[in-house]
N, C-alpha and C positions, 0 to 999 in steps of 0.2 A: 503492500499500500503506500502511496506516495501521496504528501500534501502539497497543494497548491495555494499559497497564499493569494486572497483576492485584494492585495494593496500594492501601490508602488511607492509606498512612503516608505523610505530607506532605514527610518528610525525603528519603525514597527518592524520591518523584515528582519533587521538584525536583532532586534529584542527576541523575536518569536524562534529565530533560528539558534541561538543560544539557549533557550529553554527546551527545546525539541532536538535537542543533539542526538538522538538514537532515532530520528526518522530522517527520510530524504524529503528535504522540503526545498520547494521551489516558488519564486517570486514570481508574480503574475505574467512579467513580459517575457518570463523564460519559456514559457509554454504557448501563450496566446498573444495574437496580436492585440494592441490596445483597442478598447472601445468603451464608450461612453455607460455608465450606470447612472439612472436617475436615481439619486437617494431621496426619495419624496416622504419617507417615513417621519413620524413625529416623535419617535423614540429612539434611543441608541438600539434597542432589540429591533425594532423594525427594519432600520437602516442595515444593521449587520445582516440580517438573514436576506434583506433584498440583494445585496451585494455576494454574499455565498451562493444564493439560489442562480443569480444571473451569470456567475463564471462557471459554474456546475454544468449549466444548461448549454456554454459554449463547448464544454469538455465534451458531452454528451454527444453534440453535433459531429465531433471529431471522432467518435467511438472510443474515448479516454474514460469513460464513466465507472469502467470495471478496474481500473489502474489507480485513479485518483479519488480524493475528497477535497473538498476545498474550506479553507478556514479563512473568515473574515474577521475584522475588528471594527467596531465604531466606537468612538471614544471621544470625551471632550471633558470640559471643565465647567461646573454652575458654580456661579458666586452669588452669596445671599444677598450683597449691597447692590448687585445689578438684577435683582428679582430672577435670580437664578440663570441670567445669561451669562455665557453664550450658549450653554447647553448643546445640543445638536449641531449648532452652526458653529462650534468652536474652530472648526478648521477653516472657516470662511466667514468669520465675524466681520471683518472688515472689507472683505472682497468685493470691488467694484467692478473687477472685470479689467483691469488695469494692468494687472500683474499676473505673471505665470510661473515664479520662481517660488518654490515652497518656502524657502527661507525668509525671502521677502514679504511674503504674507503673513509667515508668523510673526516678523518682528513688526508688522503694521497692526495685527491682531493684538498685540502686547500693548502696542502704544495706545490704542483706542480704549483699553481696560484701564489703563493707568490714566488717562484723560477723563474717564467716565468717574473713578474714583475720585480725583481732584473735585470736579464739579459738585460733587457732593461733600466736599470738604475732608476726605476720608485718605488714609495711608496704607490702609490694610482692610480684609474682609474675610469672614470664614469662608471657605469654599471646598469645594470635594471634586474629585475626579471619578467618571463613571468608565468603565470598559465593558462591553458585550462583545464576547467571542460568540461567533455562531458556525457550525458545520454544516455541511452540505453532502450527502453521500446518496448512493443508491438504495439505502435503507431509511433515508428518511434526513430530516433537518433537526438540529440540536443546538441549545445557545446554554451561557452562562455569563454570569456577571461579577465583575469585580469593583471595588471602591477604594479610594485613599482620600483620606480627610486631613484638613489643614487650613491653611490660608494663603491669599494671595498679598502680595505687598505693591507697593508703587514704585519700585525700579527692579532693575534686571542686575541678576547677580550669577556668577558661573560659566563655563563654558564646555559643559556636557549636555547631553539631550537635545531636546527639540521642542517645539510648541509652546506653551507655558511653563515650561520646567524652570526656566530662569527668573520668575517671579512667584513660584509657589512652594512655599515651607511646609512640609508634612508634619502632622502632631509628633510631638516628642523630639524634634529635630530644631535647630537654629540656623539651618541652612536652606538654601533652596534646593529643589530635587538636582539642579545644575550644578551645584556646588558639590554636593555629596559624591563619592565615589561611584561609579557605575554598579559595583558589587552590592552596595547598599540599596539603591535604586533598586535593583534587580530581585530583591527581598521584599519591599514593601508597596511597589507598585500597583495600581488599580488593575493594569494588564497581566501582570503576574499573578494576582489573585484569581482572575478570570481564566487564565491558562491553566493554573492548578486544577479547576474544577473541570475545564473542558477536558482534560488530560485522561480523565477515567472514562471519557466516551471514546476518545481516540484510541487507547489501549484495548476496548472491547472491538471497535471496528476492525483493529488490526489483525484481531483473531478469526474475525469471518470474511474479510477480505482475500 
């Protein structure tokens, strides 16, 4: 059994490959030609399932559904002071269509959050990350959630990670996830919590594929 990741986000691909070292993991572009997936769900769960199903359907068209399962992730940050935004729009919170570089969009997203905090006279707010991992296989679709709680601050610190890592401090720490050693983030992140849960499903699928 091989696992095809339904993402082109290099940071996510790296984290998932490091977690599932005993499986053959392929990035989306390694197997399939890029195509647009409309993420029109209102929850992380819905969007994760939309992506995993869409990629699996493409594999099925090519007769690869007996060889692969697809694994997708939809994740983001919810900030209390911003009425729990950006939520499912985390990756494109500030996207107006003028930028295509993921790092530039990420920087603009963070700048928007900082601006909105300052508009309310705040320099921090309680926040939490959510990750939903979804698997689609010839035996059905499955999903699991993971969370990481903490706070966002109004400045960027650190040089590891991606997205909002530079301004998020997990509970129990005094550094952002971007400042923490990657090995520590690998133990506490929302994505890792979701991966631990979904790994039980993957182990069982591997037995019958």
